[in-house]
C-alpha positions in Angstrom: 10.0 11.6 -1.7 6.9 12.7 -3.3 3.8 12.9 -1.0 0.5 11.6 -1.9 -2.1 14.2 -2.8 -3.8 15.8 0.2 -1.3 14.5 2.8 -0.5 18.1 3.9 -4.1 19.0 4.8 -4.0 17.5 8.2 -0.8 18.3 10.1 0.1 15.7 12.7 -2.1 13.0 11.1 -0.8 9.6 12.0 1.5 8.0 9.3 3.2 4.7 9.0 6.2 4.2 6.6 8.3 1.2 5.8 11.2 1.1 3.3 12.1 -2.3 1.6 14.9 -3.0 -0.8 13.7 -5.5 -3.4 16.2 -7.6 -5.5 14.1 -7.2 -8.6 13.7 -4.6 -11.4 11.3 -1.7 -11.1 9.1 -3.2 -13.8 8.9 -6.6 -12.0 7.9 -5.0 -8.7 5.3 -2.8 -10.6 3.8 -5.8 -12.2 3.3 -7.6 -8.9 2.0 -4.4 -7.3 -0.7 -4.1 -10.0 -1.7 -7.7 -10.1 -4.4 -7.0 -7.5 -6.3 -10.2 -8.1 -3.1 -12.1 -6.9 -2.6 -10.4 -3.6 -4.2 -13.3 -1.7 -1.3 -15.4 -2.9 1.4 -13.3 -1.1 0.0 -10.5 1.0 -0.3 -11.4 4.7 -3.7 -9.7 5.3 -5.0 -8.2 2.1 -7.0 -10.0 -0.5 -8.3 -8.1 -3.5 -11.2 -9.4 -5.5 -10.7 -7.8 -8.8 -8.2 -6.3 -11.2 -9.6 -3.1 -12.7 -9.6 -2.9 -16.5 -7.4 0.1 -16.2 -5.3 1.2 -13.3 -6.5 4.8 -13.4 -7.6 7.5 -10.9 -11.1 6.7 -9.7 -10.8 2.9 -10.3 -12.2 0.9 -7.3 -10.8 -2.4 -6.1 -13.0 -4.4 -3.7 -11.3 -6.8 -1.2 -10.9 -8.0 2.3 -8.6 -7.4 5.2 -8.0 -10.2 7.7 -5.7 -11.0 10.5 -4.8 -9.2 13.7 -7.4 -8.7 16.3 -10.3 -8.0 14.0 -12.5 -10.3 12.0 -12.3 -10.2 8.2 -13.5 -6.9 6.9 -14.7 -5.9 3.4 -12.8 -2.9 2.0 -12.8 -1.0 -1.2 -9.7 0.7 -2.3 -10.1 3.7 -4.7 -7.1 4.7 -6.8 -6.3 8.4 -6.3 -3.0 8.8 -8.0 -0.9 6.6 -10.4 2.4 7.4 -12.2 3.5 4.2 -13.8 5.8 2.6 -12.9 6.8 4.6 -9.8 3.8 5.6 -7.8 0.5 4.1 -6.8 -1.8 5.7 -4.2 -5.1 4.4 -3.1 -7.4 5.2 -0.2 -10.0 3.2 1.7 -12.3 4.0 4.6 -14.4 7.0 5.3 -13.6 10.6 6.6 -16.6 10.0 8.9 -14.5 7.6 10.9 -11.1 6.8 9.5 -9.7 7.0 6.0 -6.3 5.7 5.0 -4.3 7.0 2.1 -1.8 4.3 1.2 1.1 5.0 -1.1 3.6 2.8 -2.9 6.7 4.7 -4.2 9.1 2.7 -6.2 12.7 3.9 -7.0 15.1 2.1 -9.1 18.6 1.6 -7.6 22.0 1.6 -9.4 22.4 -2.1 -8.6 19.2 -3.0 -10.4 17.2 -3.5 -7.3 14.1 -1.4 -6.4 13.5 0.6 -3.2 9.9 0.4 -2.1 8.6 3.1 0.3 5.2 2.1 1.5 3.3 4.7 3.6 -0.2 5.1 4.9 -1.5 8.4 6.3 -4.7 8.3 8.4 -7.4 10.9 8.5 -10.8 11.3 10.2 -12.1 11.6 13.8 -10.7 8.2 15.0 -7.3 8.5 13.3 -5.6 9.7 16.5 -6.5 6.4 18.1 -3.9 4.8 16.0 -1.0 6.8 17.4 -0.2 4.4 20.2 -0.1 1.5 17.7 2.2 3.2 15.1 5.3 1.2 16.0 3.4 -2.1 15.7 1.9 -0.9 12.4 5.3 0.0 11.1 6.5 -3.6 11.8 3.4 -4.9 9.9 4.1 -2.7 6.9 7.7 -4.0 6.9 6.2 -7.5 6.8 4.0 -6.5 3.8 7.1 -5.1 2.0 9.0 -8.3 2.7 6.1 -10.3 1.2 6.0 -8.1 -1.9 9.8 -8.5 -2.2 9.6 -12.3 -2.0 6.9 -12.3 -4.6 8.7 -9.9 -7.0 12.0 -11.6 -6.5 10.4 -15.0 -7.4 9.1 -13.5 -10.6 12.2 -11.6 -11.8 14.6 -12.8 -14.3 
């Protein structure tokens, strides 16, 4: 699997990974993934406010994260890598506290389905505080993958 840029700069940085098989074509999954303005309709905790004119490195996507133990928080995701239709990497946060580099890797399967590998690697002085919660975060990311699958499967065909 291809790593997101910069993921090797901090050995031992906490990382969460979930793999989901989606019964939809690569193109259908990619379309759902890039429809940022529709995340609120299917994503359990992420609502993005805008769809960038172009999905290119440097594009910023404002939004909100809600759910869990924290109140709704404003976030801005910045695209750091894109290789249509197989890779999208964005990051949010700050290296002053915690920065998450989130990657979506899509791989077509022989049966026409798509394998989604969703990962987030955390950097910054407070990143180590996430280590005790990695198992719980992995379950949450599996839930996000299942929600993306449901949305893409509903739009395929």
